[in-house]
N, C-alpha and C positions, 0 to 999 in steps of 0.2 A: 517517507522512509527510503533506503538505497543501500546498494551492495556493492561491495567493491571485492574483486577476484587478484588476489598476490601471484607472484611468479613461482611460489611454492602451492600453489593452488588451494589456499587457506581465503575463504571467504568472510569479509568483514560487514556485518550490518550496522548501519547509523540511521539512530530515529532523534527526535525531539519531541518532548511532551508539549500540545499545544491547549488543551484545554482538561479540565474534569469534568466529565460525563456521569450522571447519577444513572442507575442501573433502568430505570424505567423508559430515559431516554436511549439508552444504548439498544435497548430491546426494539423499539422503534425505528433506529437508525438501521439494525441489520435486515429487519423487516423491507424496508426502502431500499438497500442496498443490490446493485446489480454490478456483475462484474464488467469493466472495460473490456472493448473487444481489444483482441491481440492481433490485429489488422497491421502487417508489416509496412503498408503504403500510407504514410501520415495525410496523405493528401485526400482519401478515402475514411478519411476518421470521421 
């Protein structure tokens, strides 16, 4: 997913469908999910 901001300050979100995930698998994935680091220096990622 990505976003683009226009000169008029509109934000357009773009996404693509990758797979259909059953509810039990969604729950398992959310439990494993950790937020990525918001480190501004890519060399420290």
